[in-house]
C-alpha positions, 0 to 999 in steps of 0.5 A: 427771494421768490417763493419756490414751486412745489416741484422744486420743493419736492426735489430739495427734499430728496436732496436732503434725504441724500439722493442725486437729481439731474441738473436739468430738473432743478432750474431755479434761482434757489437752486443756483443760489445754493450752488453758489453758496456751496450748499449744493454740489454739481457732479459730472457723470460721463461727458455731459450729464450733470447731477446735483447732490449735497454733502450738507443736508443741514445746511440746506435745511438752514438755508430754506429757513433763513432765506425763505422762511420755510422751517419744515419742508415736509409741512410746506409741501403738504400744505401746498398740495392741499391747495390752501392759500393762507400765509400759514401754508407758505411759511411752514410750521417750525415743528421740525424733528431735525436738530438744526441750528437756527439762524434767527431766534425771537419773534415780531411785535407790533403796536398801534400806540407806543409801548415802553420797553427794555432790553438789558435794562436799556430803555427804548419805545416800540413804535413801528411805522406803518408797514414795518414791525419790530423783531425782538431777537434778544428776548431773554432780556426783553421786558415791558411794563406789567400792566401792558396786555399781550395780544398774540395774533395767529394770522399775518394779515391780522398782525399787519393791519392791527390799526383796523382792529384797535376798537376790539381791545379795551386795554390802555397799553397793548403789545401785539405779538405774532405766532409766526415765525413759529417757535418756542421762543414766544412762549418761553418769554411769556412764561418769564413775565407776569403780563396777561396774554390774550390769544386772538386767533381763528374762531374754529376748532383748530384755533381753539386747539392752537390756544390750548396746546401752544399757550394755555397749557404753558401759561395757565391762568395768565392766558385767555381766548379772545371772543368778540361780543358779536361773535354769533352775529359774525358767524351767522353773516360770515361764517364758513361752512366748509371750515366747519365740515373739515375740522369738527370730526377730528377736533370733537374733544378740543373743548375739554377742560376749557372754560364756559366762554370757549364751550359756548363758542363751540356750541355756536359752531355746531348750531350754525355748522359754520366757523369763522376766520379771524381775517374777517375782522380785517376785511369787513372792518368789524 
């Protein structure tokens, strides 16, 4: 289904909050589908005026998640209003306060060499064809060999093109896991296994904060933050000053109680007044 406009997103948010919207203001394939599914209702006022409302706000929320990948509509709207273009701003964070039933659980995995795995004791091989991923739904019973390094990728573009980044990692067996769709399932699974976790995210204050708050505090010494050996050269050549300016004031204490490697990375941010998005490693083939 197509991505919804910010105008339609705002109106869907009003419907979830219990408001009625004139039918003529809700011309969208998404709206039509929800009407057809019985999630939205049409009410006739007078002879010809139609309004749309919902008696099932939780069903609307579940529809947005399962059909559009939007797990937090408010975050989606805020990110669209900011004008950002990265995929994270299309698939909003699932850190929602609403207690809705999730249609899907689990996480995506990928690899550039086959990875031996088991689910409920049954052996299988993870070996997605190029352009496809493997989705692990029953993660509670998902196991891989203990020596397999798990690399968590923050951005979808890097997860898609892992083959272009194979030279960055030295482990013999690697399983890549995606941070999206964002939920606690991935961390829950990581806590249950002995494997080491390497976080491959943006080289900026927010990337470090994500590592610290979403992974390090739960995984402790099993988790580390990936920093390329030539990071200083990359920051000098491809760093983004605007990214630094927009983040550093609100993340001044992000490095507290973290290791010296991360502290050194942050010192490079300050030295060059730049940060670096991990997509650069795909785009320039480094």
